[in-house]
C-alpha positions as CSV (number, residue, x, y, z in Angstrom):
1,M,0.0,0.0,0.0
2,T,1.2,3.5,-0.7
3,G,-0.1,6.9,0.1
4,G,0.0,6.9,3.9
5,T,1.4,9.8,5.8
6,F,4.1,9.9,8.5
7,V,5.7,12.3,10.9
8,V,8.6,12.1,13.4
9,W,8.3,14.8,16.0
10,D,11.3,16.8,17.3
11,G,12.2,16.5,20.9
12,L,12.9,13.6,23.1
13,V,10.7,11.9,25.7
14,P,11.8,9.5,28.4
15,A,10.6,6.0,27.6
16,A,9.0,5.5,31.1
17,R,6.8,8.6,30.6
18,L,5.6,7.1,27.2
19,A,5.0,3.8,28.9
20,H,2.6,5.3,31.4
21,T,0.8,7.2,28.7
22,Y,0.4,4.2,26.4
23,R,-0.6,1.9,29.3
24,T,-3.5,4.3,29.9
25,R,-4.3,4.3,26.2
26,S,-4.3,0.5,26.3
27,R,-6.9,0.4,29.0
28,I,-9.1,2.9,27.1
29,T,-8.9,1.1,23.8
30,Q,-9.7,-2.2,25.6
31,K,-12.8,-0.6,27.3
32,R,-13.9,0.6,23.9
33,G,-13.2,-2.7,22.2
34,R,-11.0,-1.2,19.6
35,P,-8.5,-3.5,17.8
36,T,-4.8,-2.8,18.5
37,L,-1.6,-4.3,17.3
38,A,1.3,-5.0,19.7
39,L,0.1,-2.4,22.2
40,G,0.8,-4.5,25.3
41,A,4.2,-5.5,24.0
42,T,5.0,-1.9,23.2
43,V,4.1,-0.8,26.7
44,D,6.4,-3.5,28.2
45,L,9.3,-2.4,25.9
46,L,8.9,1.2,26.9
47,F,8.9,0.3,30.6
48,Q,12.1,-1.8,30.0
49,A,13.8,1.2,28.3
50,G,13.4,3.2,31.5
51,E,14.6,6.8,31.2
52,E,16.1,6.3,27.7
53,P,15.2,9.4,25.6
54,L,13.1,8.5,22.6
55,R,11.6,10.2,19.5
56,V,8.0,9.5,18.6
57,G,6.6,9.1,15.1
58,R,3.3,8.3,13.6
59,I,2.2,6.6,10.4
60,D,-1.4,6.9,9.1
61,A,-2.7,4.2,6.7
62,P,-3.7,5.6,3.3
63,D,-7.4,4.8,4.0
64,M,-7.0,6.3,7.6
65,S,-8.3,3.0,9.1
66,W,-5.1,2.5,11.3
67,T,-2.6,4.7,13.0
68,F,0.8,3.3,14.0
69,M,3.0,4.9,16.6
70,L,6.7,4.4,16.3
71,F,9.2,4.8,19.2
72,L,12.6,5.5,17.9
73,N,16.0,5.9,19.5
74,A,17.3,9.5,20.1
75,T,18.9,9.7,16.7
76,A,15.9,8.2,14.9
77,T,18.0,5.5,13.4
78,A,16.4,2.5,15.1
79,V,12.8,1.5,16.1
80,L,12.5,0.4,19.7
81,A,8.8,-0.4,19.4
82,C,5.7,0.1,17.2
83,T,2.0,-0.2,17.9
84,G,-1.1,0.3,15.9
85,V,-4.7,1.2,16.7
86,T,-7.8,1.4,14.6
87,R,-9.1,4.9,14.0
88,S,-12.5,5.9,15.2
89,E,-15.1,5.4,12.5
90,P,-16.9,8.5,11.4
91,P,-20.2,8.8,13.2
92,D,-23.4,7.7,11.5
93,E,-25.7,10.4,10.3
94,P,-27.3,12.2,13.2
95,A,-30.6,10.8,14.4
96,T,-33.6,12.9,13.5
97,D,-36.7,13.2,15.6
98,A,-39.6,11.4,13.9
99,K,-42.9,13.0,14.6
């Protein structure tokens, strides 16, 4: 597939801070029943990395059905972990009051 978009943000974030954030996101996505890929394993890897500074990137699938988060080393030359989550589906048409 081609045509997806990606970004790698400037700045570094300690892996442990990201682990806490993505552990919370994991709980939320589970409650909502949204499919994920490797989210639990990603959280584990981020906790293991401790205070290592990481860069964060994102890839959106061409059809916008999935978003993938990349966790890269400080120089953005290696991927430590990657996870994917389905995007929210657009809401159905608003209900109208039938009279």
